PAVEXKOL-580996 format. One record per residue (C-alpha): residue number from 1; residue in three letters; x, y, z. Coordinates in Angstrom, 2 decimals. Layout:
BEGIN
NUM ALA X Y Z
...
! end
This chain:
BEGIN
1 MET 0.00 0.00 0.00
2 THR 1.22 3.48 -0.91
3 VAL -0.06 6.68 0.68
4 VAL 0.43 9.69 -1.56
5 GLY 0.29 13.22 -0.21
6 ILE -1.29 15.71 -2.58
7 GLY -1.74 19.46 -2.31
8 ALA -4.27 21.96 -3.58
9 ASP -2.15 22.23 -6.76
10 GLY -3.10 18.66 -7.59
11 TRP -1.34 16.59 -10.23
12 ALA 0.94 19.46 -11.29
13 GLY 2.51 19.64 -7.84
14 LEU 3.34 15.93 -7.52
15 PRO 6.88 14.58 -8.01
16 ASP 7.53 11.75 -10.47
17 GLY 7.54 9.04 -7.79
18 SER 4.08 9.99 -6.54
19 ARG 2.70 10.18 -10.08
20 ALA 4.08 6.74 -10.90
21 ALA 2.50 5.20 -7.78
22 LEU -0.90 6.62 -8.73
23 ARG -0.65 5.51 -12.38
24 GLU 0.28 1.95 -11.38
25 ALA -2.37 1.50 -8.68
26 ASP -5.24 -0.96 -9.20
27 VAL -7.29 0.87 -6.56
28 LEU -7.30 4.59 -5.71
29 ILE -8.82 5.48 -2.34
30 GLY -9.48 9.03 -1.19
31 GLY -11.94 11.80 -0.55
32 PRO -13.96 13.39 -3.36
33 ARG -11.69 16.44 -3.51
34 GLN -8.46 14.43 -3.76
35 LEU -9.81 11.95 -6.34
36 ALA -11.08 14.83 -8.49
37 LEU -7.51 16.15 -8.78
38 LEU -6.30 13.03 -10.62
39 PRO -6.15 12.92 -14.44
40 GLY -7.62 10.15 -16.58
41 GLU -4.26 8.41 -16.93
42 CYS -4.76 7.18 -13.36
43 ALA -6.97 4.30 -14.42
44 GLY -7.37 2.43 -11.15
45 GLU -10.75 1.81 -9.53
46 ARG -11.73 4.90 -7.56
47 VAL -13.11 4.31 -4.07
48 LEU -14.41 7.00 -1.71
49 TRP -13.58 6.85 1.98
50 PRO -16.69 5.87 3.97
51 SER -17.86 7.76 7.05
52 PRO -17.05 7.18 9.88
53 LEU -13.63 6.37 8.48
54 ARG -11.60 4.47 11.06
55 PRO -14.04 1.59 11.77
56 ALA -14.34 0.96 8.03
57 VAL -10.60 0.82 7.29
58 PRO -9.97 -2.90 8.08
59 GLY -12.88 -4.08 5.94
60 LEU -11.98 -1.77 3.09
61 LEU -8.38 -2.96 3.05
62 ALA -9.45 -6.60 3.27
63 ALA -11.78 -6.10 0.30
64 HIS -8.82 -5.05 -1.86
65 ALA -6.21 -7.45 -0.51
66 GLY -3.72 -8.56 -3.14
67 ARG -4.22 -5.46 -5.30
68 ARG -1.96 -2.45 -5.64
69 VAL -3.65 0.20 -3.49
70 ALA -2.83 3.90 -3.46
71 VAL -4.40 6.14 -0.83
72 LEU -4.63 9.89 -1.35
73 ALA -4.07 12.26 1.58
74 SER -3.86 16.02 1.99
75 GLY -0.30 17.25 2.37
76 ASP 1.87 15.14 4.66
77 PRO -0.09 11.92 5.41
78 MET 1.78 11.37 8.68
79 PHE 0.96 14.83 10.09
80 HIS -2.58 14.68 11.47
81 GLY -3.44 12.62 8.40
82 ILE -4.71 9.23 7.23
83 GLY -1.17 7.82 7.32
84 ARG -1.34 7.39 11.08
85 THR -4.65 5.53 10.93
86 LEU -3.42 3.18 8.21
87 SER -0.16 2.52 10.04
88 GLU -2.03 1.66 13.26
89 VAL -4.56 -0.58 11.50
90 LEU -1.85 -2.45 9.60
91 SER 0.15 -2.88 12.82
92 GLU -2.91 -4.29 14.61
93 THR -3.55 -6.69 11.75
94 LEU 0.02 -7.91 11.64
95 ASP 0.15 -8.26 15.43
96 ALA -3.00 -10.37 15.32
97 GLU -1.51 -12.58 12.63
98 THR 1.60 -13.07 14.73
99 LEU -0.43 -14.04 17.79
100 ASP -2.56 -16.46 15.77
101 ALA 0.42 -18.15 14.14
102 GLU 1.33 -21.58 15.46
103 THR 4.61 -21.19 17.32
104 PRO 5.82 -24.41 18.93
105 ASP 8.59 -22.90 21.04
106 ALA 10.01 -19.64 22.30
107 GLU 12.63 -19.45 19.55
108 THR 9.98 -19.73 16.87
109 ARG 7.78 -17.17 18.64
110 GLY 10.69 -14.73 18.61
111 ALA 11.24 -15.32 14.91
112 GLU 7.53 -14.72 14.23
113 THR 7.65 -11.43 16.12
114 LEU 10.69 -10.26 14.19
115 GLY 9.00 -11.28 10.97
116 ALA 5.93 -9.22 11.86
117 ASP 8.12 -6.21 12.57
118 ALA 9.74 -6.55 9.17
119 ARG 6.38 -6.93 7.42
120 ARG 4.99 -3.93 9.30
121 ALA 7.92 -1.76 8.20
122 GLY 7.37 -2.70 4.55
123 ALA 3.59 -2.81 4.49
124 LEU 3.10 0.92 4.09
125 ARG 4.95 3.28 1.78
126 VAL 4.36 6.99 2.39
127 LEU 5.13 9.66 -0.20
128 PRO 4.60 13.00 1.57
129 HIS 3.76 16.38 0.10
130 PRO 4.53 19.70 1.84
131 SER 1.99 20.15 4.63
132 SER -0.26 23.17 5.05
133 VAL 1.87 24.05 8.09
134 SER 5.01 24.26 5.94
135 TYR 3.19 26.37 3.36
136 ALA 1.67 28.71 5.97
137 CYS 4.95 29.26 7.80
138 ALA 6.71 29.92 4.49
139 ARG 4.11 32.54 3.54
140 LEU 4.23 34.26 6.94
141 GLY 7.97 33.93 7.56
142 TRP 7.41 31.96 10.77
143 PRO 9.97 29.32 11.83
144 VAL 8.11 26.01 11.88
145 GLU 9.90 24.79 15.01
146 ASP 8.73 27.84 16.97
147 THR 5.10 27.59 15.90
148 GLU 2.45 25.75 17.95
149 VAL 0.07 23.63 15.84
150 VAL -3.47 22.82 16.97
151 THR -5.79 20.70 14.84
152 LEU -9.53 21.28 15.06
153 VAL -10.36 18.62 12.47
154 GLY -12.94 16.49 14.23
155 ARG -12.09 18.16 17.54
156 PRO -13.73 20.86 19.69
157 THR -12.64 24.47 19.24
158 GLU -11.94 24.70 23.00
159 LEU -8.69 22.79 22.46
160 LEU -7.16 26.03 21.23
161 ALA -7.51 27.66 24.66
162 ALA -4.63 25.65 26.15
163 ALA -2.22 27.00 23.51
164 LEU -2.91 30.70 24.14
165 HIS 0.07 32.53 25.61
166 ASP 0.97 36.14 25.02
167 GLY 3.45 36.55 22.16
168 ARG 3.16 32.98 20.86
169 ARG 2.34 32.01 17.28
170 VAL -0.26 29.32 16.74
171 LEU -1.37 27.59 13.54
172 VAL -4.86 26.10 13.56
173 LEU -5.72 23.32 11.13
174 SER -9.30 24.14 10.19
175 ALA -12.24 21.76 10.14
176 GLY -13.92 23.82 7.39
177 ALA -15.13 27.23 6.28
178 ALA -16.70 28.02 9.67
179 THR -13.49 27.51 11.67
180 PRO -12.02 31.06 11.33
181 ALA -15.13 32.67 12.84
182 GLU -15.19 30.06 15.64
183 VAL -11.51 30.74 16.39
184 ALA -12.12 34.51 16.46
185 ALA -15.02 34.04 18.89
186 LEU -12.96 31.82 21.21
187 LEU -9.99 34.21 21.19
188 THR -12.23 37.13 22.07
189 ASP -14.02 35.18 24.82
190 ARG -10.72 34.06 26.40
191 GLY -9.26 37.59 26.51
192 TYR -7.18 37.32 23.34
193 GLY -9.30 39.61 21.16
194 PRO -6.29 41.80 20.22
195 SER -4.63 38.79 18.54
196 ARG -4.02 39.14 14.82
197 MET -5.54 36.36 12.72
198 HIS -4.40 35.27 9.26
199 VAL -6.62 32.96 7.23
200 LEU -4.74 31.31 4.38
201 GLU -6.90 29.49 1.82
202 GLN -5.97 27.03 -0.94
203 LEU -2.28 27.05 -0.05
204 GLY -0.16 25.98 -2.99
205 ALA -2.82 26.80 -5.59
206 ASP -5.18 29.79 -5.89
207 GLU -4.09 31.26 -2.59
208 ARG -6.01 33.88 -0.64
209 HIS -4.75 35.64 2.50
210 ILE -7.13 37.48 4.86
211 GLU -6.12 39.12 8.13
212 ALA -7.76 41.07 10.94
213 LEU -7.85 41.28 14.72
214 ALA -9.89 38.52 16.33
215 GLN -12.16 40.99 18.11
216 GLU -12.88 42.70 14.78
217 TRP -13.37 39.57 12.68
218 ALA -16.38 39.99 10.39
219 GLU -15.37 38.03 7.29
220 PRO -17.96 35.71 5.76
221 ALA -17.18 32.01 5.53
222 GLY -14.70 31.38 2.73
223 ASP -12.95 28.35 1.26
224 PRO -13.16 25.23 3.46
225 LEU -9.51 24.42 2.66
226 ASN -7.83 26.88 5.01
227 VAL -5.52 27.26 7.98
228 VAL -5.75 29.97 10.62
229 ALA -2.56 31.60 11.91
230 VAL -2.79 33.46 15.22
231 GLU -0.34 35.99 16.67
232 CYS -1.42 35.77 20.31
233 ARG -1.96 39.05 22.14
234 ARG -3.61 39.07 25.56
235 ALA -5.91 41.93 26.48
236 PRO -4.60 44.02 29.42
237 ASP -7.48 42.98 31.70
238 ALA -7.41 39.26 30.77
239 PRO -6.10 36.77 33.37
240 ARG -2.63 35.40 32.76
241 LEU -2.61 31.60 32.76
242 GLY 0.85 30.06 32.91
243 ALA 2.13 26.85 31.37
244 VAL 2.87 25.06 34.66
245 PRO 0.53 23.76 37.39
246 GLY -0.75 26.26 39.92
247 LEU -3.22 28.36 37.94
248 PRO -4.96 31.12 39.89
249 ASP -7.93 29.90 41.91
250 THR -10.05 32.44 40.03
251 ALA -9.52 30.41 36.82
252 TYR -12.03 27.86 38.14
253 ALA -15.74 27.95 38.78
254 HIS -16.30 26.18 42.12
255 ASP -18.46 25.95 45.23
256 GLY -15.55 25.89 47.65
257 GLN -14.43 22.34 46.77
258 LEU -11.16 23.38 45.16
259 THR -7.59 22.27 45.74
260 LYS -6.03 25.68 46.31
261 ARG -3.30 27.01 44.08
262 HIS -0.14 26.31 46.11
263 VAL -1.28 22.88 47.29
264 ARG -2.36 22.08 43.71
265 ALA 1.12 22.90 42.39
266 ALA 2.71 20.65 45.02
267 THR 0.21 17.88 44.24
268 LEU 0.93 17.95 40.51
269 ALA 4.64 17.86 41.26
270 ALA 4.11 14.71 43.32
271 LEU 1.92 13.14 40.61
272 ALA 4.68 13.88 38.03
273 PRO 2.65 13.67 34.80
274 ALA 4.45 12.49 31.66
275 PRO 3.25 12.55 28.03
276 GLY 0.56 9.99 27.23
277 GLU -0.21 9.08 30.85
278 LEU -3.67 8.63 32.38
279 LEU -4.79 10.04 35.74
280 TRP -7.70 9.03 37.94
281 ASP -8.86 12.10 39.89
282 ILE -11.04 10.74 42.71
283 GLY -13.41 13.25 44.30
284 GLY -13.04 15.73 41.45
285 GLY -14.54 18.79 43.19
286 SER -13.85 21.49 40.60
287 GLY -11.62 19.26 38.46
288 SER -8.53 21.41 38.99
289 ILE -6.08 18.52 39.46
290 ALA -7.30 16.67 36.34
291 VAL -7.40 19.88 34.28
292 GLU -3.84 20.85 35.14
293 TRP -2.62 17.28 34.65
294 MET -3.94 17.43 31.07
295 ARG -2.54 20.92 30.45
296 THR 1.02 19.66 31.07
297 HIS 1.01 17.88 27.68
298 ARG -1.54 17.51 24.91
299 SER -1.32 13.70 25.08
300 CYS -2.05 13.47 28.83
301 ARG -5.47 12.03 29.69
302 ALA -7.58 12.09 32.83
303 VAL -10.79 10.72 34.31
304 SER -12.40 12.80 37.06
305 VAL -14.77 10.89 39.36
306 GLU -17.27 13.07 41.24
307 ARG -20.35 11.88 43.12
308 ASP -22.23 15.22 43.00
309 PRO -23.96 15.84 39.60
310 ALA -23.72 19.65 39.88
311 ARG -19.99 19.47 40.57
312 ALA -19.50 16.93 37.78
313 GLU -21.16 19.30 35.31
314 ARG -18.99 22.16 36.59
315 ILE -15.84 20.07 36.08
316 GLY -16.76 19.71 32.41
317 ARG -17.24 23.48 32.08
318 ASN -13.87 24.17 33.72
319 ALA -12.17 21.68 31.41
320 ARG -13.61 23.32 28.30
321 ALA -12.77 26.82 29.51
322 LEU -9.14 25.88 30.18
323 GLY -8.49 24.06 26.93
324 VAL -8.84 20.38 27.86
325 PRO -12.34 19.40 26.63
326 GLY -11.23 15.77 26.42
327 LEU -11.34 15.38 30.21
328 ARG -13.68 12.48 30.97
329 VAL -16.05 13.07 33.88
330 VAL -17.68 10.11 35.64
331 THR -20.59 10.93 37.95
332 GLY -20.68 8.40 40.75
333 ARG -19.29 7.38 44.13
334 ALA -15.91 5.68 44.32
335 PRO -14.88 2.91 44.62
336 GLY -17.96 1.60 42.77
337 ALA -17.63 4.20 40.00
338 LEU -14.09 3.02 39.23
339 ALA -15.26 -0.27 37.72
340 GLY -14.43 -0.53 34.02
341 LEU -12.15 2.50 33.88
342 PRO -8.89 2.13 31.92
343 VAL -5.78 1.31 33.94
344 PRO -4.29 4.53 35.37
345 ASP -0.67 5.60 35.47
346 ALA -1.39 7.74 38.51
347 VAL -4.23 8.23 41.00
348 PHE -5.08 11.32 43.02
349 ILE -7.50 11.03 45.92
350 GLY -8.79 14.40 47.06
351 GLY -11.85 13.24 48.96
352 GLY -13.49 10.19 50.46
353 LEU -10.38 8.57 51.92
354 THR -12.37 7.00 54.76
355 VAL -14.83 5.32 52.39
356 PRO -14.30 1.58 52.95
357 GLY -12.27 -0.02 50.16
358 LEU -11.37 3.18 48.30
359 LEU -7.63 3.19 48.97
360 GLU -7.45 -0.57 48.42
361 SER -9.23 -0.30 45.06
362 CYS -6.99 2.51 43.86
363 TRP -3.81 0.75 44.95
364 ASP -4.86 -2.51 43.30
365 ALA -5.69 -0.70 40.05
366 LEU -2.20 0.80 39.71
367 PRO 0.39 -1.10 37.66
368 ALA 4.02 -1.36 38.75
369 GLY 5.55 2.09 38.56
370 GLY 2.18 3.82 39.05
371 ARG 1.91 6.72 41.49
372 LEU -0.70 7.42 44.14
373 VAL -1.10 10.81 45.83
374 ALA -3.69 11.51 48.54
375 ASN -4.46 14.80 50.30
376 THR -6.46 15.30 53.48
377 VAL -7.25 17.91 56.13
378 THR -8.96 15.65 58.69
379 LEU -7.34 13.80 61.57
380 GLU -9.20 10.57 60.75
381 SER -7.90 10.47 57.19
382 GLU -4.45 11.59 58.32
383 ALA -4.26 8.59 60.65
384 LEU -5.24 6.33 57.75
385 LEU -2.52 7.78 55.52
386 ALA 0.04 7.40 58.31
387 GLU -0.83 3.69 58.54
388 TRP -0.48 3.18 54.80
389 TYR 2.80 5.12 54.86
390 ARG 4.07 2.84 57.65
391 ARG 3.31 -0.25 55.56
392 LEU 4.17 0.90 52.04
393 GLY 6.61 3.77 52.45
394 GLY 6.61 6.70 50.06
395 GLU 6.62 10.30 51.26
396 LEU 4.36 11.80 53.91
397 VAL 4.42 15.60 54.14
398 ARG 2.38 18.40 55.67
399 LEU 1.74 21.44 53.49
400 VAL 1.10 24.70 55.30
401 VAL 0.26 27.92 53.44
402 ALA -0.34 31.32 54.99
403 HIS -1.47 34.49 53.25
404 ALA -0.81 38.08 54.26
405 VAL -4.05 39.84 55.23
406 PRO -4.96 43.22 56.79
407 VAL -5.01 43.30 60.59
408 GLY -6.41 46.68 61.49
409 GLY -3.95 49.14 60.03
410 PHE -1.24 46.50 59.82
411 THR -0.61 43.22 58.02
412 GLY -0.56 39.72 59.47
413 TRP -0.56 36.08 58.41
414 ARG -3.73 34.00 58.02
415 GLN -2.96 30.32 57.83
416 ALA -5.06 27.94 55.75
417 MET -5.88 24.49 57.09
418 PRO -2.75 22.33 56.85
419 VAL -2.91 19.58 54.24
420 THR -1.37 16.16 54.84
421 GLN -0.15 14.55 51.63
422 TRP 0.98 10.98 51.05
423 ALA 2.75 10.14 47.79
424 VAL 3.94 6.66 46.89
425 THR 5.13 4.75 43.83
426 LYS 4.07 1.15 43.29
427 ASP 7.49 -0.19 42.44
428 HIS 7.06 -3.63 43.99
429 PRO 4.44 -6.44 44.02
430 PRO 1.31 -5.48 46.00
431 ARG 1.57 -6.14 49.72
432 VAL -1.24 -7.00 52.10
433 PRO -3.16 -3.69 52.47
434 PRO -3.86 -2.23 55.89
435 ALA -7.12 -2.85 57.63
436 GLY -10.00 -0.66 56.47
437 PRO -10.84 2.52 58.36
438 ARG -13.25 2.66 61.24
439 VAL -16.71 3.37 59.85
440 PRO -18.09 6.51 61.53
441 PRO -21.40 6.17 63.36
442 ALA -24.66 7.03 61.65
443 GLY -25.17 10.76 61.45
444 ALA -21.47 11.59 61.75
445 PRO -20.08 14.18 59.30
446 SER -18.97 12.72 55.96
447 ALA -15.31 12.90 55.03
448 GLY -16.18 12.58 51.34
449 ASP -15.48 16.25 50.58
450 GLU -12.14 16.70 52.29
451 ARG -10.60 18.83 49.61
! end
């Protein structure tokens, strides 16, 4: 299979190798726009991509097995393109074949695995074309390596919010003709109305370049084949949101259930997010821990578990406002609500520590190398964490924050409630967990909202 990148300039912009692959193909697969760019000398059977695309890929490839297949893609197929999907599907297919193969001994199994790797490497040939990012940066004189790229193809516009920092340059891959107006509205709503927007249409062919400030954008919808370039400028009265954990408390809508700024920064440091990792945020409150976990890297994922429906809905709003609309919110009480969730790389428990079985369930769910961080302000939960610390080790700290406040005509310190934090890494086989906490008598205050 060959994947051929093609630009808005069509056949005229293709190098000889790409043209030869398309002429020789028995089957040509692509979208209507890409297929329409091919001349009659490309005589292969033309097949339109179905919708939704990904679930249909295995069946479509199986239907044309044994034939020379060429797939058309916009620009660079491996940059937010169909190349990634095809590579993943082919890898899954080859992995399945390897697992199904009869392998009588370990040596043969190793040979089969190596053979699958070799077949995977040769199963897909990619012939890229300059991407719209390369074209846009060339037209604007922006260094590609210094330009943030956000794709809104099949994704919510709110993703852009996480990339907004004063003075940065951002390229937005548009979902269609309506995207520029949606970007302008989001920039204005998030306090970046003074940002200059450039809309570049039909790059590489009949190009059109439109520019205006986001807050003044009034252009009608244009060509659907466009990218939006943004020179980020923050309005003087807009809040400044940094790139590291510890956003201002005012960045969140909440009802008081919020891990405060300085404790939140220390908590994220203990959780130590890395690209691609998944967090369970137990007792989500306002969702601040999960939101800032996901803001550390675009590939970080999180599930926030919150028993109160109003708070769960608020977590979703905070996530969208702060640029991580992919945060998954589960409304329910842990540990029952944890059933069926994907395996986490880290777990944060901000409430409900004294619920029977919660700590045990979270610890059991973690794989080797997984991290668990728990915060509390109550003596009962602190005693529980001290017992787990005694058995499993880790780090037990007390976080104390005081703020300067007016005292008459002077200034004094007002101390917030101290927070006890236990952080531990599961770097050994699970041990016997400590006995469950004492269940408080009926009518006693709940410790489920400790944060």
